N, C-alpha and C positions, 0 to 999 in steps of 0.2 A: 504494500500500500504506500502511495506517495504521501509524505507528511507535508502538508501545506504550511507555509510560514505564518499565515494570518488566519484567525478563526473567522469563517464567513458570517457567523452569527454575531460577531462583535459589533458594538457601536463604533463610529469613526474615531472618537477620542481613544477608545481602548485599542483599536487597531493601530492608530498612529503611535501610541505609547509602546505597543508590542514591536512595531517596526523599528523604533528607536532603540529599544532594549536589545533586540536581536542583532541589529547592525553594529551597535557599539560593542557587543560581545565579540563579534567577528573582528572588528577593528582592533580591539584589545589583543586578540589572538595573533593578528598579523603584525602589529607594530610592537615588536619586542625590542627593548632597549639593550644594545650590545655592550660588551666591555670595550674600553678604549675611548679615545677622545671623540670619535664619531658619535658617541652616545648623545652628545649635546643636540645634534640635528634631529635625532630620533625623538628626543624629549620634546623638541619644538613641534615635530610632526604630531605627536600624541596630544600635545597641548591644544593644537588647532583642530585636529580631526575629532577629538573627543570632547570638545567644548560643548556646553549645554546648547541644545537646539532642537527644533521640531523634527528634523530628519524627514521632511516632506518628500524629497527626491527619492530616498530609499523606500519610503512607503509606496510611492507611485510604481517603482520597479517591482516591489513585492506584490502589489495589488494587480498589476498588469500580468505578472507571471501566473498568478492564481487563476486568471481567466482561462489559461491553457493547461492547468494542472502540472505546472513545472515543479520539479522536485525542490524541496526546501533549500538544500545545499546550493544548487545552481542559482536560485533566485537571490539568495543572500550574497553570493559572490558579486553579482551584478549590482546589488544594492550598496555593498561596501565600496565598489569601484566608483560609482557615481558620487558617493559622499566624499571620497578622497579627492576627486576633481573639484567638487564644490568647495571643500576646505582649502585646497590650494588657491582657488580663485579669490577667496576672502583674504587670505594671507597677503597676496600680491596687491589686491585692491586697496588694502589698508595702508600700504607703504607710503612714505612721504612723497615719492615721485608720482603717486597715483592720487588716491583720495585723502591721504594724510590723516587717517583716523586713529584715535587713541583708544577707542572703546569698541568692542565687538562681542556680542552675545553676553553682555553684562559684565565683562572683565577686560583687562588690558589686552590690546591687540598683540599679535605674536612679536612684532618688532619692538614693542614696548616691554614685553615680558623678557625677551632675550636681547636681540639687537638686530639691526637692519640686515646685515650680511647673513646671519643665521636664518632670518625670516625668508630671505630670497632662496636660500638653499633648502629650507624646509618645504617651501612651496614647490620648488623644482622636484624634490623627492616625492612629495605627495602625488604630483601629477604622473610621474613615471611609474610609481608603484601601482597606480590604478590599472595600468595596462598589464603589469605583471600579474595582478590578481585575475584579470579577465583571461589571460593566457594560460592560467593553471588548469589542469585536467578537472579539478573539482567544479569548474564553471560549467562545463558540458563535455560529454564524451565524444562529441563530434568536433574535430578540429576546425571544420568549415564554419560551424556556428561560432566558435571562439573567435575566429578571424573576422567574421561579420560584426560581432560585438566590438572588437578592437577598432575596426574601421569606422563604425557608427559613432563610437565615443570620440575618436580622434577628430572626426568631422564636426561633431557638436562642440568640442572644446577649442578647436583651432581657429584659423583665420576666417573660415567660412561659417563660424559659429560664435562662441562666447568671446574669444580673443578679438575677432573682427568687430564685434559689437562694442567691446570696451574701447577699441581704437576710435571708433566713430563717436563714442560718448566723450572721450577726452577732447576730440576735435570740436565737439558741439558746445563746449563751455563758452558762454558769452557769444553764442551765434544766434541772433534773433531770427535768422532766415529759415530755421528748421520748421517745417509744417508737420501736420499730424501723420502724413505718410512717412516722412523721414524718421519721426520718433517711433512709429510702429515697426519699421524695418530695424532700427537700432535695437529695440527691445526684443524683437523676435530672435535676433542673433545673441545679444548679451545675456538675456534671461531665458528666453523660450527654447533655445536649442538644447540646453541641458535637461530641461523639463521634458522636451520631446523625446530625448534619448531614454530618460527614465521610464516614460510610458511605453516606448517601443521595445525596450529590452526584453520584457516578458514575451512579447510576440516573436522576437528573434529566437529566444531560448526554446519556445514552444513550436517553432517552425510553423507559424500561423499562416493562414491564407492571406492573399493580397487584400481581400476585402476587409478582414479583421485589422490588418496593419494600417490600412487607410483610415478606418474608423478611429483607431487610437491616435493616429497622426492629427486628425481633425480635432479630436478632444484636446490633445496637448497644445495645439496651436492656439485655440481659444483660451484654454486654461492659463498658458504662459502670459498672454497679454493681460488677462484679468489680474493675474498675480502681480504684474508690474504696476498696473493702475492702483491696486491696493497698496503697494509699496509707496507709490507717489503720494497717495492720500495720507498714509501714516507719517510721511516726512513733513506734511503740512499740519495734520491734526493730532498726531501722536506725541508721546513724550519719550525721553531717553530711558526712563524707568520701565516703560512698556516694551519698547523695541530692543533694548539692550545695546543701542548704538546711538550716536548723535543724530538729532533731527534738525530740520531746517537747512541742511547742507546744500540741497539742490538750489533753493532760492538764493542762498548766500553766494553760490558759485555762478549764478546767472544761467543755470541749465534750463533748457526747454524740456518740459515734461508733459505727460498727458494732462496733469492738473493745471499747469501754467497756460496751456493752450486751450483746454476745454472748460476750465473752471471746475470747482469742487463738485457741484451737483451733476453737471453733464458727464464728468469723468466717472462718478459713481454709477450713473445710469448706464454708461457704456460698459462698465465692468459687469453689471447685472445682466445685460444683454449677452455679453460674451459667455457668461456662465450658463445661461439658458441654452446657447448654441453648443457649448461643450458637452452638456448633459445629453443633448439630442443625438450626438454622435455615438452614444453608448447603447442606443436602442437595440442594436444587433446582439448585444450580450445579455439582454434581459436582466433577470434578477442577480446574475453573477457579478454585475458591475455596480452593485449598490454602494460599496465602499468608495468607489471612484466618484460616484455621484455626490456622496456626502463630502468627499474631499474638495470637490469643486465649490460647494457652498461655503466650506470652511475658508477657502482662499480669500474670498472677498469680505469675510466677517472677522478675520483675525485682527488682533491688536499687537502683534509682534512679528 
């Protein structure tokens, strides 16, 4: 019998907590501090990867895998890999050369806890280790599936995905010419690409049909944009105590965002529309996708 990673009868908060617990346990297992001076960078990796967080991306990987009855071990490997990449992106985003943030997830950022050079190396190591995890036989018995996962994550994380979006974001500071189309493309790359990988990873592991993969891609596209709008709203309406990071930074930097262009109420309405669209893509999976439906509503109602 296949042991599923999440209890299908769980409520979303329970399933999200389970996903975090299971992913963190695997990350603890993988990120062993060695003897010798290189231990410092592994400690910085652990500090960043195991920092308190919702683990939404691992949840999406586990929940999508569950649609296709993917084995627990395989699903968790994909969940851990995507969280490693997400952790790396936060470490580098917080550096003085990027967003110059001192606070992340309610505690000092990696470069403040250690130093800038160590933070750069920790981010590099987290990224490369994600691909090592996906390449391990525990991820899937079929090498072709492992190769497809590695390729998909590389595309989501690289210049055609998250890194490309971050480059556009840096160039966009104090650029009043950006319109809603440009902001949408920016966020599809910077935020949406990794969310899309998280949603499609289960389909890749389960060797799903093209129809099923297209449905999850549509869900992820709308979910990723709604997630970013919610982030923009939190930067305007939230507090550092709620979000665990500084707020008001977008306005201070002169960045164009969904909220700055649309206004608070129109942005909120757009997020709600996107969530309705995201949920409609899951009709193919019927009741098996209930946790993913609940996740979509969580995204726009969260306060952190």
